[in-house]
N, CA, C and O atoms as CSV, one atom per row, in Angstrom:
chain,resi,resn,atom,element,x,y,z
A,1,MET,N,N,-2.538,18.909,54.405
A,1,MET,CA,C,-1.383,18.822,53.271
A,1,MET,C,C,-1.665,17.352,52.957
A,1,MET,O,O,-2.282,17.227,51.899
A,2,LYS,N,N,-1.428,16.378,53.489
A,2,LYS,CA,C,-1.578,14.881,53.383
A,2,LYS,C,C,-2.841,14.723,52.032
A,2,LYS,O,O,-2.729,14.142,50.953
A,3,LYS,N,N,-3.942,15.437,52.570
A,3,LYS,CA,C,-4.913,15.168,51.432
A,3,LYS,C,C,-4.826,15.742,50.157
A,3,LYS,O,O,-5.196,15.188,49.122
A,4,MET,N,N,-4.172,17.225,50.273
A,4,MET,CA,C,-3.773,17.595,48.918
A,4,MET,C,C,-3.060,16.936,47.786
A,4,MET,O,O,-3.178,17.051,46.566
A,5,LYS,N,N,-2.072,16.014,48.754
A,5,LYS,CA,C,-0.946,15.419,47.968
A,5,LYS,C,C,-1.599,14.032,47.316
A,5,LYS,O,O,-1.232,13.478,46.280
A,6,LEU,N,N,-2.670,13.626,48.216
A,6,LEU,CA,C,-3.397,12.275,47.669
A,6,LEU,C,C,-4.127,12.750,46.660
A,6,LEU,O,O,-3.961,12.259,45.544
A,7,THR,N,N,-4.877,13.577,46.817
A,7,THR,CA,C,-5.572,14.351,45.809
A,7,THR,C,C,-4.735,14.615,44.103
A,7,THR,O,O,-5.010,14.190,42.980
A,8,TYR,N,N,-3.587,15.559,44.659
A,8,TYR,CA,C,-2.698,15.743,43.297
A,8,TYR,C,C,-2.323,14.334,42.970
A,8,TYR,O,O,-2.709,13.970,41.859
A,9,GLY,N,N,-1.885,13.753,43.435
A,9,GLY,CA,C,-1.359,12.369,42.766
A,9,GLY,C,C,-2.698,11.344,42.344
A,9,GLY,O,O,-2.521,10.560,41.412
A,10,PHE,N,N,-3.760,11.364,42.903
A,10,PHE,CA,C,-5.165,10.893,42.032
A,10,PHE,C,C,-5.344,11.454,40.890
A,10,PHE,O,O,-5.661,10.738,39.940
A,11,LEU,N,N,-5.181,12.893,40.713
A,11,LEU,CA,C,-5.478,13.560,39.592
A,11,LEU,C,C,-4.324,13.343,38.314
A,11,LEU,O,O,-4.488,13.335,37.094
A,12,ILE,N,N,-3.006,13.158,39.216
A,12,ILE,CA,C,-2.024,12.841,37.951
A,12,ILE,C,C,-2.233,11.254,37.502
A,12,ILE,O,O,-1.718,10.999,36.413
A,13,ALA,N,N,-2.811,10.299,38.071
A,13,ALA,CA,C,-2.495,9.083,37.765
A,13,ALA,C,C,-3.960,8.857,36.597
A,13,ALA,O,O,-4.021,8.154,35.588
A,14,ILE,N,N,-4.895,9.648,37.149
A,14,ILE,CA,C,-5.916,9.784,35.892
A,14,ILE,C,C,-5.618,10.294,34.826
A,14,ILE,O,O,-5.952,9.761,33.767
A,15,MET,N,N,-4.941,11.409,34.873
A,15,MET,CA,C,-4.540,12.009,33.787
A,15,MET,C,C,-3.465,11.053,32.711
A,15,MET,O,O,-3.525,11.140,31.484
A,16,ILE,N,N,-2.697,10.333,33.304
A,16,ILE,CA,C,-1.683,9.624,32.780
A,16,ILE,C,C,-2.515,8.068,32.209
A,16,ILE,O,O,-2.158,7.439,31.213
A,17,LEU,N,N,-3.408,7.773,32.917
A,17,LEU,CA,C,-4.565,6.784,32.466
A,17,LEU,C,C,-5.251,6.880,31.412
A,17,LEU,O,O,-5.531,5.889,30.736
A,18,THR,N,N,-5.575,7.919,31.152
A,18,THR,CA,C,-6.555,8.610,30.102
A,18,THR,C,C,-5.903,9.057,29.206
A,18,THR,O,O,-6.418,9.145,28.091
A,19,SER,N,N,-4.528,9.485,29.437
A,19,SER,CA,C,-4.018,9.853,28.072
A,19,SER,C,C,-3.319,8.527,27.505
A,19,SER,O,O,-2.737,8.707,26.435
A,20,CYS,N,N,-3.284,7.617,27.870
A,20,CYS,CA,C,-2.566,6.363,26.964
A,20,CYS,C,C,-3.552,5.845,26.251
A,20,CYS,O,O,-4.683,5.759,26.731
A,21,SER,N,N,-3.240,5.395,24.909
A,21,SER,CA,C,-3.981,4.664,23.874
A,21,SER,C,C,-4.351,3.305,24.219
A,21,SER,O,O,-3.564,2.386,24.443
A,22,SER,N,N,-5.884,3.247,24.247
A,22,SER,CA,C,-6.245,1.806,24.605
A,22,SER,C,C,-5.709,0.745,23.297
A,22,SER,O,O,-5.899,-0.471,23.329
A,23,ASP,N,N,-4.984,1.494,22.116
A,23,ASP,CA,C,-4.753,0.327,21.113
A,23,ASP,C,C,-3.149,0.200,21.107
A,23,ASP,O,O,-2.520,0.844,20.267
A,24,ASP,N,N,-2.662,-0.394,21.778
A,24,ASP,CA,C,-0.867,-0.172,21.815
A,24,ASP,C,C,-0.435,-0.934,20.319
A,24,ASP,O,O,0.743,-1.107,20.007
A,25,ASN,N,N,-1.371,-1.274,19.623
A,25,ASN,CA,C,-0.556,-2.090,18.149
A,25,ASN,C,C,-0.197,-0.883,17.375
A,25,ASN,O,O,-1.031,0.022,17.349
A,26,ASN,N,N,0.908,-0.734,16.748
A,26,ASN,CA,C,1.385,0.044,15.945
A,26,ASN,C,C,1.135,0.210,14.427
A,26,ASN,O,O,1.580,1.011,13.605
A,27,ASP,N,N,0.162,-0.954,14.328
A,27,ASP,CA,C,-0.214,-1.445,12.939
A,27,ASP,C,C,-0.847,0.029,12.325
A,27,ASP,O,O,-1.541,0.849,12.926
A,28,ASN,N,N,-0.446,0.060,11.177
A,28,ASN,CA,C,-1.011,1.471,10.227
A,28,ASN,C,C,-1.532,0.912,9.304
A,28,ASN,O,O,-1.611,1.563,8.262
A,29,GLY,N,N,-2.036,-0.369,9.317
A,29,GLY,CA,C,-2.767,-0.546,8.348
A,29,GLY,C,C,-2.314,-1.233,6.853
A,29,GLY,O,O,-2.981,-1.278,5.819
A,30,THR,N,N,-1.057,-1.708,7.089
A,30,THR,CA,C,-0.148,-2.212,6.301
A,30,THR,C,C,0.430,-3.447,6.487
A,30,THR,O,O,1.301,-3.858,5.720
A,31,ASP,N,N,0.068,-4.020,7.343
A,31,ASP,CA,C,0.289,-5.653,7.594
A,31,ASP,C,C,-0.484,-6.943,7.404
A,31,ASP,O,O,-0.546,-7.991,8.046
A,32,GLY,N,N,-1.137,-6.430,6.128
A,32,GLY,CA,C,-2.330,-7.382,5.931
A,32,GLY,C,C,-1.528,-8.102,4.815
A,32,GLY,O,O,-0.446,-7.581,4.543
A,33,SER,N,N,-1.884,-9.225,4.120
A,33,SER,CA,C,-1.555,-10.026,3.142
A,33,SER,C,C,-1.778,-9.469,1.954
A,33,SER,O,O,-2.866,-8.942,1.724
A,34,ILE,N,N,-0.779,-9.502,1.023
A,34,ILE,CA,C,-0.914,-8.897,-0.253
A,34,ILE,C,C,-1.271,-9.969,-1.465
A,34,ILE,O,O,-1.616,-9.669,-2.608
A,35,VAL,N,N,-1.106,-11.231,-0.944
A,35,VAL,CA,C,-1.305,-12.258,-1.707
A,35,VAL,C,C,-2.806,-12.297,-2.124
A,35,VAL,O,O,-3.758,-12.057,-1.381
A,36,GLY,N,N,-2.857,-12.672,-3.555
A,36,GLY,CA,C,-4.309,-12.700,-4.215
A,36,GLY,C,C,-4.512,-12.046,-5.465
A,36,GLY,O,O,-3.607,-11.831,-6.272
A,37,THR,N,N,-5.936,-11.672,-5.648
A,37,THR,CA,C,-5.976,-10.863,-6.838
A,37,THR,C,C,-6.637,-9.501,-6.767
A,37,THR,O,O,-7.736,-9.516,-6.213
A,38,TRP,N,N,-6.197,-8.300,-7.216
A,38,TRP,CA,C,-6.985,-7.469,-6.755
A,38,TRP,C,C,-7.222,-6.641,-8.409
A,38,TRP,O,O,-6.584,-6.833,-9.444
A,39,THR,N,N,-8.116,-5.908,-8.209
A,39,THR,CA,C,-9.061,-4.916,-9.118
A,39,THR,C,C,-8.806,-3.688,-8.624
A,39,THR,O,O,-8.809,-3.307,-7.453
A,40,GLY,N,N,-8.458,-2.768,-10.197
A,40,GLY,CA,C,-8.270,-1.529,-9.643
A,40,GLY,C,C,-9.504,-0.508,-9.670
A,40,GLY,O,O,-10.420,-0.344,-10.477
A,41,VAL,N,N,-9.184,0.065,-8.553
A,41,VAL,CA,C,-10.472,0.972,-8.326
A,41,VAL,C,C,-10.293,2.395,-8.492
A,41,VAL,O,O,-11.314,3.045,-8.717
A,42,SER,N,N,-8.924,3.146,-8.406
A,42,SER,CA,C,-8.691,4.608,-8.319
A,42,SER,C,C,-7.129,4.801,-8.925
A,42,SER,O,O,-6.323,3.896,-8.711
A,43,SER,N,N,-6.774,5.825,-9.578
A,43,SER,CA,C,-5.395,6.123,-9.753
A,43,SER,C,C,-5.470,7.737,-9.770
A,43,SER,O,O,-6.394,8.522,-9.984
A,44,SER,N,N,-4.463,7.853,-9.535
A,44,SER,CA,C,-4.322,9.629,-9.524
A,44,SER,C,C,-2.852,9.963,-9.803
A,44,SER,O,O,-1.936,9.335,-9.273
A,45,PHE,N,N,-2.666,10.973,-10.655
A,45,PHE,CA,C,-1.070,11.314,-10.821
A,45,PHE,C,C,-0.905,12.863,-10.382
A,45,PHE,O,O,-1.246,13.759,-11.154
A,46,ASN,N,N,-0.464,13.081,-9.341
A,46,ASN,CA,C,0.075,14.754,-8.936
A,46,ASN,C,C,-1.134,15.127,-8.420
A,46,ASN,O,O,-1.384,16.326,-8.545
A,47,GLY,N,N,-2.148,14.297,-7.752
A,47,GLY,CA,C,-3.511,14.751,-7.297
A,47,GLY,C,C,-4.470,14.766,-8.428
A,47,GLY,O,O,-5.627,15.094,-8.164
A,48,GLN,N,N,-4.158,14.457,-9.656
A,48,GLN,CA,C,-5.173,14.526,-10.644
A,48,GLN,C,C,-5.717,13.169,-10.714
A,48,GLN,O,O,-5.073,12.128,-10.850
A,49,ASN,N,N,-7.122,13.325,-10.593
A,49,ASN,CA,C,-7.670,11.921,-10.974
A,49,ASN,C,C,-7.458,10.777,-12.050
A,49,ASN,O,O,-8.354,11.097,-12.830
A,50,SER,N,N,-7.074,10.047,-12.415
A,50,SER,CA,C,-6.755,9.353,-13.400
A,50,SER,C,C,-7.813,8.146,-13.971
A,50,SER,O,O,-7.573,7.557,-15.025
A,51,GLY,N,N,-8.773,7.910,-13.307
A,51,GLY,CA,C,-9.611,6.772,-13.388
A,51,GLY,C,C,-9.042,5.624,-12.833
A,51,GLY,O,O,-8.133,5.642,-12.004
A,52,VAL,N,N,-9.637,4.510,-13.341
A,52,VAL,CA,C,-9.285,3.412,-12.619
A,52,VAL,C,C,-7.547,3.078,-13.366
A,52,VAL,O,O,-7.224,3.551,-14.455
A,53,PRO,N,N,-6.633,2.213,-12.538
A,53,PRO,CA,C,-5.127,1.992,-12.745
A,53,PRO,C,C,-5.101,1.173,-14.407
A,53,PRO,O,O,-5.802,0.218,-14.741
A,54,ASP,N,N,-4.316,1.724,-15.049
A,54,ASP,CA,C,-3.901,1.235,-16.418
A,54,ASP,C,C,-3.693,-0.435,-16.024
A,54,ASP,O,O,-3.994,-1.303,-16.844
A,55,ASN,N,N,-3.230,-0.714,-14.887
A,55,ASN,CA,C,-2.667,-2.154,-14.749
A,55,ASN,C,C,-4.137,-2.724,-13.818
A,55,ASN,O,O,-3.854,-3.107,-12.683
A,56,SER,N,N,-5.503,-2.801,-14.165
A,56,SER,CA,C,-6.407,-3.145,-13.365
A,56,SER,C,C,-6.650,-4.194,-12.885
A,56,SER,O,O,-7.676,-4.365,-12.226
A,57,ILE,N,N,-5.669,-5.245,-13.123
A,57,ILE,CA,C,-5.894,-6.400,-12.162
A,57,ILE,C,C,-4.311,-6.665,-12.195
A,57,ILE,O,O,-3.409,-6.588,-13.030
A,58,VAL,N,N,-4.462,-7.047,-10.736
A,58,VAL,CA,C,-2.789,-7.376,-10.040
A,58,VAL,C,C,-3.015,-8.553,-9.057
A,58,VAL,O,O,-3.971,-8.722,-8.299
A,59,LYS,N,N,-1.861,-9.368,-9.251
A,59,LYS,CA,C,-2.157,-10.788,-8.779
A,59,LYS,C,C,-0.731,-11.129,-8.217
A,59,LYS,O,O,0.292,-11.116,-8.903
A,60,PHE,N,N,-0.794,-11.437,-6.874
A,60,PHE,CA,C,0.321,-11.293,-6.387
A,60,PHE,C,C,0.450,-13.126,-5.509
A,60,PHE,O,O,-0.191,-13.361,-4.485
A,61,THR,N,N,1.211,-14.002,-6.058
A,61,THR,CA,C,0.932,-15.466,-5.445
A,61,THR,C,C,2.077,-15.435,-4.089
A,61,THR,O,O,2.871,-14.565,-3.731
A,62,SER,N,N,1.779,-16.696,-3.580
A,62,SER,CA,C,2.607,-16.925,-2.551
A,62,SER,C,C,3.995,-17.190,-2.877
A,62,SER,O,O,4.971,-17.057,-2.139
A,63,ASP,N,N,3.944,-17.667,-4.339
A,63,ASP,CA,C,5.725,-18.125,-4.060
A,63,ASP,C,C,6.021,-16.712,-4.792
A,63,ASP,O,O,6.351,-16.923,-5.959
A,64,ASN,N,N,6.006,-15.483,-4.499
A,64,ASN,CA,C,6.693,-14.337,-4.612
A,64,ASN,C,C,6.490,-14.098,-6.297
A,64,ASN,O,O,7.470,-13.689,-6.919
A,65,ARG,N,N,5.334,-14.331,-6.956
A,65,ARG,CA,C,5.710,-13.687,-8.350
A,65,ARG,C,C,4.111,-12.999,-8.452
A,65,ARG,O,O,3.104,-13.374,-7.852
A,66,THR,N,N,4.235,-12.050,-9.268
A,66,THR,CA,C,3.287,-11.101,-9.748
A,66,THR,C,C,3.068,-11.333,-11.344
A,66,THR,O,O,3.775,-11.896,-12.180
A,67,GLU,N,N,1.652,-10.597,-11.448
A,67,GLU,CA,C,1.204,-10.466,-12.879
A,67,GLU,C,C,0.486,-8.906,-12.747
A,67,GLU,O,O,-0.346,-8.533,-11.920
A,68,PHE,N,N,0.960,-8.330,-13.587
A,68,PHE,CA,C,-0.061,-7.162,-13.710
A,68,PHE,C,C,-0.559,-6.947,-14.833
A,68,PHE,O,O,0.303,-6.699,-15.676
A,69,ILE,N,N,-1.874,-6.935,-15.306
A,69,ILE,CA,C,-2.871,-7.403,-16.328
A,69,ILE,C,C,-3.199,-5.936,-16.740
A,69,ILE,O,O,-3.705,-5.230,-15.867
A,70,TYR,N,N,-2.959,-5.367,-18.034
A,70,TYR,CA,C,-3.267,-4.229,-18.579
A,70,TYR,C,C,-4.599,-4.598,-19.671
A,70,TYR,O,O,-4.513,-4.679,-20.896
A,71,GLU,N,N,-5.563,-4.747,-19.012
A,71,GLU,CA,C,-6.853,-4.916,-19.999
A,71,GLU,C,C,-7.367,-3.876,-21.173
A,71,GLU,O,O,-7.929,-2.783,-21.108
A,72,GLY,N,N,-6.921,-4.710,-22.293
A,72,GLY,CA,C,-7.412,-4.070,-23.818
A,72,GLY,C,C,-6.497,-3.325,-24.102
A,72,GLY,O,O,-6.813,-2.335,-24.762
A,73,PHE,N,N,-5.200,-3.477,-23.768
A,73,PHE,CA,C,-3.952,-2.463,-24.053
A,73,PHE,C,C,-3.375,-2.813,-25.346
A,73,PHE,O,O,-2.842,-1.921,-26.007
A,74,GLY,N,N,-3.428,-4.218,-25.857
A,74,GLY,CA,C,-2.847,-4.926,-26.811
A,74,GLY,C,C,-3.339,-4.335,-28.283
A,74,GLY,O,O,-4.523,-4.099,-28.522
A,75,ASN,N,N,-2.497,-4.174,-29.030
A,75,ASN,CA,C,-2.997,-3.757,-30.675
A,75,ASN,C,C,-4.449,-4.044,-31.336
A,75,ASN,O,O,-5.042,-3.399,-32.200
A,76,ASN,N,N,-4.776,-5.063,-30.741
A,76,ASN,CA,C,-6.032,-5.692,-31.034
A,76,ASN,C,C,-7.248,-5.899,-29.795
A,76,ASN,O,O,-8.258,-6.598,-29.868
A,77,GLY,N,N,-6.805,-5.087,-28.705
A,77,GLY,CA,C,-7.669,-5.015,-27.700
A,77,GLY,C,C,-7.426,-6.034,-26.788
A,77,GLY,O,O,-8.161,-6.254,-25.825
A,78,GLN,N,N,-6.315,-6.732,-27.083
A,78,GLN,CA,C,-6.335,-8.083,-26.114
A,78,GLN,C,C,-5.591,-7.208,-24.990
A,78,GLN,O,O,-5.044,-6.115,-25.132
A,79,ASP,N,N,-5.737,-8.069,-23.720
A,79,ASP,CA,C,-5.082,-7.937,-22.686
A,79,ASP,C,C,-3.349,-8.312,-22.668
A,79,ASP,O,O,-2.931,-9.362,-23.155
A,80,ILE,N,N,-2.595,-7.459,-22.141
A,80,ILE,CA,C,-1.102,-7.745,-21.856
A,80,ILE,C,C,-0.879,-7.601,-20.326
A,80,ILE,O,O,-1.307,-6.707,-19.596
A,81,SER,N,N,0.034,-8.888,-19.932
A,81,SER,CA,C,0.365,-8.920,-18.890
A,81,SER,C,C,2.028,-8.905,-18.835
A,81,SER,O,O,2.879,-9.177,-19.682
A,82,GLU,N,N,2.102,-8.460,-17.444
A,82,GLU,CA,C,3.742,-8.181,-17.296
A,82,GLU,C,C,3.992,-8.874,-15.868
A,82,GLU,O,O,3.438,-8.741,-14.776
A,83,PHE,N,N,4.951,-9.592,-16.282
A,83,PHE,CA,C,5.403,-10.617,-14.749
A,83,PHE,C,C,6.419,-10.136,-14.492
A,83,PHE,O,O,7.201,-9.663,-15.316
A,84,GLY,N,N,6.627,-10.200,-12.847
A,84,GLY,CA,C,7.900,-10.249,-12.180
A,84,GLY,C,C,7.694,-11.064,-10.625
A,84,GLY,O,O,6.728,-11.625,-10.107
A,85,ASP,N,N,8.954,-10.844,-10.234
A,85,ASP,CA,C,8.582,-11.486,-8.388
A,85,ASP,C,C,8.705,-9.963,-7.621
A,85,ASP,O,O,9.235,-8.880,-7.872
A,86,TRP,N,N,8.035,-10.451,-6.729
A,86,TRP,CA,C,7.916,-9.354,-5.631
A,86,TRP,C,C,8.449,-9.980,-4.425
A,86,TRP,O,O,8.648,-11.179,-4.229
A,87,SER,N,N,8.704,-8.731,-3.444
A,87,SER,CA,C,9.113,-8.613,-1.997
A,87,SER,C,C,8.428,-7.612,-1.268
A,87,SER,O,O,8.277,-6.561,-1.891
A,88,LYS,N,N,7.950,-7.651,-0.060
A,88,LYS,CA,C,7.491,-6.803,0.694
A,88,LYS,C,C,8.379,-6.787,2.165
A,88,LYS,O,O,8.447,-7.680,3.010
A,89,SER,N,N,8.985,-5.540,2.154
A,89,SER,CA,C,9.585,-5.470,3.906
A,89,SER,C,C,8.348,-3.986,4.181
A,89,SER,O,O,7.876,-3.101,3.466
A,90,GLY,N,N,8.253,-4.334,5.393
A,90,GLY,CA,C,7.257,-3.293,6.101
A,90,GLY,C,C,6.360,-2.774,5.039
A,90,GLY,O,O,5.483,-3.548,4.657
A,91,ASN,N,N,6.437,-1.415,4.411
A,91,ASN,CA,C,5.540,-0.948,3.529
A,91,ASN,C,C,6.182,-0.760,2.495
A,91,ASN,O,O,5.470,-0.115,1.726
A,92,THR,N,N,7.349,-1.020,1.970
A,92,THR,CA,C,7.834,-1.145,0.763
A,92,THR,C,C,7.565,-2.378,0.256
A,92,THR,O,O,7.605,-3.462,0.837
A,93,LEU,N,N,7.210,-2.059,-1.186
A,93,LEU,CA,C,6.885,-3.337,-2.129
A,93,LEU,C,C,7.788,-3.360,-3.142
A,93,LEU,O,O,7.733,-2.286,-3.740
A,94,THR,N,N,8.705,-4.196,-3.670
A,94,THR,CA,C,9.845,-4.314,-4.531
A,94,THR,C,C,9.285,-5.144,-5.766
A,94,THR,O,O,9.191,-6.371,-5.730
A,95,ILE,N,N,8.931,-4.391,-6.831
A,95,ILE,CA,C,8.809,-5.566,-8.115
A,95,ILE,C,C,9.964,-5.755,-8.916
A,95,ILE,O,O,10.355,-4.699,-9.414
A,96,THR,N,N,10.718,-6.877,-9.237
A,96,THR,CA,C,11.614,-6.664,-10.141
A,96,THR,C,C,11.180,-7.824,-11.368
A,96,THR,O,O,11.026,-9.045,-11.417
A,97,TRP,N,N,11.086,-6.690,-12.287
A,97,TRP,CA,C,10.139,-7.452,-13.696
A,97,TRP,C,C,10.802,-8.291,-14.378
A,97,TRP,O,O,12.010,-8.067,-14.446
A,98,ASP,N,N,10.359,-9.296,-14.973
A,98,ASP,CA,C,11.120,-10.263,-15.793
A,98,ASP,C,C,11.784,-9.925,-17.323
A,98,ASP,O,O,12.828,-10.347,-17.819
A,99,ASP,N,N,10.878,-9.099,-17.810
A,99,ASP,CA,C,11.418,-8.413,-19.132
A,99,ASP,C,C,11.011,-6.883,-19.118
A,99,ASP,O,O,9.859,-6.454,-19.190
A,100,ALA,N,N,12.144,-6.162,-19.013
A,100,ALA,CA,C,12.127,-4.681,-18.717
A,100,ALA,C,C,13.212,-4.001,-19.476
A,100,ALA,O,O,14.292,-4.452,-19.855
A,101,ASP,N,N,12.653,-2.730,-19.628
A,101,ASP,CA,C,13.863,-1.970,-20.861
A,101,ASP,C,C,14.894,-1.627,-19.585
A,101,ASP,O,O,14.467,-1.492,-18.438
A,102,PRO,N,N,16.347,-1.503,-19.949
A,102,PRO,CA,C,17.226,-0.996,-19.071
A,102,PRO,C,C,16.735,-0.201,-18.140
A,102,PRO,O,O,15.702,0.408,-18.418
A,103,GLY,N,N,17.222,-0.055,-17.099
A,103,GLY,CA,C,16.848,1.102,-15.864
A,103,GLY,C,C,15.436,0.699,-15.470
A,103,GLY,O,O,14.952,1.104,-14.413
A,104,LEU,N,N,14.862,0.020,-16.184
A,104,LEU,CA,C,13.076,-0.193,-15.501
A,104,LEU,C,C,12.958,-1.010,-14.914
A,104,LEU,O,O,11.887,-0.981,-14.306
A,105,GLU,N,N,13.991,-2.483,-14.585
A,105,GLU,CA,C,13.890,-3.689,-14.127
A,105,GLU,C,C,13.290,-3.451,-12.781
A,105,GLU,O,O,12.302,-4.153,-12.569
A,106,THR,N,N,13.625,-2.655,-11.833
A,106,THR,CA,C,13.086,-2.582,-10.713
A,106,THR,C,C,11.822,-1.217,-10.406
A,106,THR,O,O,11.977,-0.053,-10.776
A,107,TYR,N,N,10.507,-1.798,-9.585
A,107,TYR,CA,C,9.517,-0.733,-9.426
A,107,TYR,C,C,9.139,-0.855,-7.687
A,107,TYR,O,O,8.539,-1.644,-6.956
A,108,ILE,N,N,9.742,0.184,-7.577
A,108,ILE,CA,C,9.500,0.473,-5.971
A,108,ILE,C,C,8.223,1.199,-5.303
A,108,ILE,O,O,8.061,2.420,-5.314
A,109,LEU,N,N,7.422,0.353,-4.774
A,109,LEU,CA,C,5.969,1.313,-4.474
A,109,LEU,C,C,5.985,1.393,-2.731
A,109,LEU,O,O,6.564,0.475,-2.151
A,110,THR,N,N,5.594,2.067,-2.228
A,110,THR,CA,C,5.179,2.379,-0.866
A,110,THR,C,C,3.749,1.882,-0.379
A,110,THR,O,O,2.756,2.447,-0.837
A,111,VAL,N,N,3.643,1.080,0.325
A,111,VAL,CA,C,1.935,0.567,0.619
A,111,VAL,C,C,1.545,1.333,1.592
A,111,VAL,O,O,2.216,1.353,2.624
A,112,THR,N,N,0.277,2.196,1.458
A,112,THR,CA,C,0.015,3.179,2.247
A,112,THR,C,C,-0.975,2.640,2.888
A,112,THR,O,O,-1.202,3.008,4.040
A,113,GLU,N,N,-1.790,1.628,2.253
A,113,GLU,CA,C,-3.125,0.745,3.247
A,113,GLU,C,C,-3.047,-0.856,2.539
A,113,GLU,O,O,-3.057,-0.989,1.315
A,114,LEU,N,N,-2.975,-1.937,3.404
A,114,LEU,CA,C,-3.357,-3.092,3.445
A,114,LEU,C,C,-3.988,-3.548,4.039
A,114,LEU,O,O,-3.555,-3.700,5.181
A,115,THR,N,N,-5.291,-4.045,3.790
A,115,THR,CA,C,-6.225,-4.774,4.375
A,115,THR,C,C,-6.699,-6.150,3.683
A,115,THR,O,O,-6.213,-6.649,2.668
A,116,GLU,N,N,-7.767,-6.653,4.470
A,116,GLU,CA,C,-8.226,-7.890,3.977
A,116,GLU,C,C,-8.740,-7.517,2.190
A,116,GLU,O,O,-8.433,-8.253,1.252
A,117,ASN,N,N,-9.458,-6.388,2.065
A,117,ASN,CA,C,-9.850,-6.143,0.795
A,117,ASN,C,C,-9.398,-4.717,0.234
A,117,ASN,O,O,-10.114,-4.235,-0.644
A,118,SER,N,N,-8.524,-4.153,0.565
A,118,SER,CA,C,-8.259,-3.149,0.283
A,118,SER,C,C,-6.314,-2.972,0.215
A,118,SER,O,O,-5.526,-3.412,1.053
A,119,LEU,N,N,-6.021,-2.295,-0.896
A,119,LEU,CA,C,-4.944,-1.849,-1.279
A,119,LEU,C,C,-4.279,-0.970,-1.914
A,119,LEU,O,O,-4.163,-1.061,-3.136
A,120,LYS,N,N,-3.687,0.099,-1.176
A,120,LYS,CA,C,-3.260,1.365,-1.784
A,120,LYS,C,C,-1.652,1.406,-1.744
A,120,LYS,O,O,-0.994,0.885,-0.844
A,121,TRP,N,N,-1.107,2.102,-2.847
A,121,TRP,CA,C,0.252,2.527,-3.240
A,121,TRP,C,C,0.455,3.321,-3.601
A,121,TRP,O,O,-0.393,3.842,-4.325
A,122,GLN,N,N,1.864,4.075,-3.340
A,122,GLN,CA,C,2.275,5.294,-4.175
A,122,GLN,C,C,3.458,5.169,-4.764
A,122,GLN,O,O,4.263,4.471,-4.147
A,123,THR,N,N,3.738,5.537,-5.563
A,123,THR,CA,C,5.269,5.479,-6.287
A,123,THR,C,C,5.692,7.138,-6.736
A,123,THR,O,O,4.919,8.079,-6.918
A,124,GLU,N,N,7.125,7.115,-6.833
A,124,GLU,CA,C,7.324,8.769,-6.886
A,124,GLU,C,C,8.236,8.431,-8.790
A,124,GLU,O,O,9.302,7.817,-8.811
A,125,ILE,N,N,7.797,8.774,-9.695
A,125,ILE,CA,C,8.172,8.698,-10.874
A,125,ILE,C,C,8.903,9.750,-11.308
A,125,ILE,O,O,8.391,10.806,-11.680
A,126,SER,N,N,10.157,9.517,-11.284
A,126,SER,CA,C,11.431,10.248,-11.254
A,126,SER,C,C,11.164,11.238,-12.597
A,126,SER,O,O,10.951,10.821,-13.736
A,127,GLY,N,N,11.229,12.651,-12.179
A,127,GLY,CA,C,10.994,13.634,-12.850
A,127,GLY,C,C,9.865,14.235,-13.211
A,127,GLY,O,O,9.888,15.359,-13.712
A,128,GLU,N,N,8.676,13.525,-12.992
A,128,GLU,CA,C,7.263,13.641,-13.250
A,128,GLU,C,C,6.551,14.205,-12.247
A,128,GLU,O,O,6.182,15.378,-12.180
A,129,GLY,N,N,6.252,12.768,-10.967
A,129,GLY,CA,C,5.732,13.295,-9.684
A,129,GLY,C,C,5.365,11.959,-8.978
A,129,GLY,O,O,6.097,10.970,-8.961
A,130,THR,N,N,3.878,12.073,-8.275
A,130,THR,CA,C,3.498,10.890,-7.489
A,130,THR,C,C,2.209,10.209,-8.367
A,130,THR,O,O,1.212,10.816,-8.762
A,131,LEU,N,N,2.478,8.981,-8.527
A,131,LEU,CA,C,1.438,7.922,-8.722
A,131,LEU,C,C,0.717,7.540,-7.594
A,131,LEU,O,O,1.496,7.006,-6.805
A,132,LYS,N,N,-0.711,7.580,-7.052
A,132,LYS,CA,C,-1.304,6.862,-6.215
A,132,LYS,C,C,-2.236,5.741,-6.940
A,132,LYS,O,O,-2.797,5.950,-8.015
A,133,GLU,N,N,-2.315,4.677,-6.302
A,133,GLU,CA,C,-3.213,3.865,-6.930
A,133,GLU,C,C,-3.730,2.903,-6.189
A,133,GLU,O,O,-2.920,2.190,-5.597
A,134,SER,N,N,-5.381,2.584,-5.997
A,134,SER,CA,C,-6.108,1.508,-5.185
A,134,SER,C,C,-6.771,0.502,-5.821
A,134,SER,O,O,-7.362,0.623,-6.894
A,135,PHE,N,N,-6.670,-0.577,-5.110
A,135,PHE,CA,C,-7.495,-1.963,-5.665
A,135,PHE,C,C,-8.089,-2.453,-4.549
A,135,PHE,O,O,-7.755,-2.130,-3.409
A,136,GLU,N,N,-8.966,-3.228,-4.827
A,136,GLU,CA,C,-9.735,-4.122,-3.843
A,136,GLU,C,C,-9.726,-5.605,-4.293
A,136,GLU,O,O,-9.561,-5.980,-5.454
A,137,LYS,N,N,-9.920,-6.371,-3.242
A,137,LYS,CA,C,-10.319,-7.729,-3.823
A,137,LYS,C,C,-11.720,-8.054,-4.064
A,137,LYS,O,O,-12.028,-9.149,-4.532
């Protein structure tokens, strides 16, 4: 009986040890630094591929400023820039634009991946759907 209890205890201990993750870090790939210049890679709206994001270059500075560059969107094909302040809390990225139409001053994104070389986010556009964009350094 004692041998059976020891065997049973040993089996439980092995099951507990092998069921534990070897990575106790809860990092979901969104804790990297957003500071830097990011180039658009892909964009989708409601699951449909939209090509490269309109804001094909995005810059985030360490003083919490951002610039979204829309290449070739000007009347004569010049680049257009949009500036604002950014803050990040967990996986929520909030941008407050310097110049925006009333009601559009704040842009809230959910960061789904942030590593040294990859940035992915998504946002819900009210009444329209989900925009997902990816960038790389």
